[in-house]
Phi, psi and omega in degrees: 000142177280167181298316180300314180298319179296319180293317182293321183268004180305320179298341180272356183304315179298324179294316178297322179296316179295319179299320179296316180297317179299318177300318180294317179296316179298316179297317179295316179297318179295319178298319179291320181295322183264019177276119183283344185301312180295327179293316178296321178296321178293323176299317179296318179295321179297317178295321177299317180296320178296313181295329179276355180080014181282336177227158179268173184298321181296315178297317179300311182300316180297311181292322179297318178301317179298316182291322178292324174298319179296318178297323177295319177299318179296317179296317179297320179296319179295319178295321178296323181293329180276339184281000000 
């Protein structure tokens, strides 16, 4: 950018700064949402609870289906990102 452009657009600097921060927050939130590690950990915990008798088979199946759907969503998102 030239000096003139920088001087003219100086009043917009705070807006650009806020936009950058929003982009960073959005990217971080998206990375956390699409992280498969917590979903896998929850699946393992769910299986432990079933084996320990803390939950019944119906509860396990329902929760497992939800978690597997989430893993599928994460996989689809990862494939879209590579395409």
